[in-house]
C-alpha positions in Angstrom: 82.3 120.4 237.1 81.5 123.4 239.2 82.5 123.2 242.9 82.1 125.6 245.8 85.2 127.2 247.2 84.5 125.6 250.6 84.6 122.1 248.9 88.1 122.5 247.5 89.9 124.7 250.0 91.3 123.2 253.2 91.2 126.5 255.2 89.2 129.6 254.6 89.5 132.1 257.5 89.4 135.9 258.1 90.9 138.2 260.7 91.7 141.8 261.3 95.0 143.0 259.9 94.4 146.3 261.6 91.4 148.3 262.9 90.9 149.3 259.3 91.8 146.2 257.2 90.3 142.8 257.0 92.4 139.9 255.6 91.0 136.6 254.3 93.2 133.6 253.9 92.4 130.6 251.6 94.7 127.6 251.7 94.7 124.3 249.7 95.9 120.8 250.4 97.0 120.2 246.9 98.4 122.1 243.9 95.6 121.0 241.6 92.9 122.7 243.6 95.0 125.8 244.2 95.8 126.2 240.5 92.2 125.6 239.6 91.0 128.5 241.8 94.0 130.7 240.8 93.4 130.2 237.1 89.6 130.3 237.2 89.5 134.1 237.1 86.7 134.0 239.7 88.5 135.9 242.4 88.5 139.5 241.2 88.2 142.8 243.0 84.8 143.3 241.4 83.5 139.8 242.6 84.8 140.4 246.1 83.3 143.9 246.2 79.9 142.4 245.1 80.0 139.6 247.7 80.9 142.0 250.5 78.6 144.9 249.3 81.5 147.4 249.3 83.0 149.7 246.7 85.5 147.9 244.5 88.3 150.3 245.6 87.9 148.9 249.2 89.4 145.6 247.9 93.0 146.4 248.4 94.5 143.3 246.8 94.2 139.6 246.0 97.5 137.9 246.4 98.5 134.4 245.3 101.3 132.8 247.3 102.4 129.8 245.2 104.9 128.5 247.8 102.2 127.8 250.4 99.3 127.3 247.9 97.5 130.2 249.5 95.5 133.2 248.6 95.2 136.4 250.6 92.5 139.0 250.1 92.8 142.4 251.8 89.8 144.6 252.3 89.4 148.1 253.7 86.7 147.7 256.3 83.7 150.1 255.9 83.6 150.4 259.7 86.8 150.2 261.8 86.8 147.4 264.4 86.8 149.7 267.3 83.6 151.5 266.3 80.5 150.9 268.5 78.5 149.8 265.4 81.0 147.1 264.3 79.6 143.6 264.9 82.7 141.5 264.6 85.6 143.0 266.6 88.0 140.2 265.6 87.1 139.9 262.0 86.9 136.1 262.4 83.4 135.6 260.8 83.9 137.6 257.6 85.1 134.8 255.3 81.5 133.3 255.1 80.5 135.1 251.8 83.3 133.2 250.0 82.2 129.7 251.1 79.6 129.3 248.4 81.7 131.0 245.6 81.4 128.7 242.6 84.7 127.6 240.9 84.3 126.3 237.3 
């Protein structure tokens, strides 16, 4: 059964890690859901780049932290957060493209 990431993750959030880097955190309430996403192969640099409409090399890393059943995605921001054109100074609304990501 295919589920959306928002349906099986307990927390999906984003924030600035610096003026130049955005970090997205995904946490799970149980090991089964965490392992399902981790082993699905859905979270790739290419997929993240497509969702965020950025070059693939802007996706700095996708990190799995088994101890806390969490996933961290780090992205180089196309516009630094202190630029006048940047629309989300805190980076707190940037996780939204991941919510509907389908997990097989």
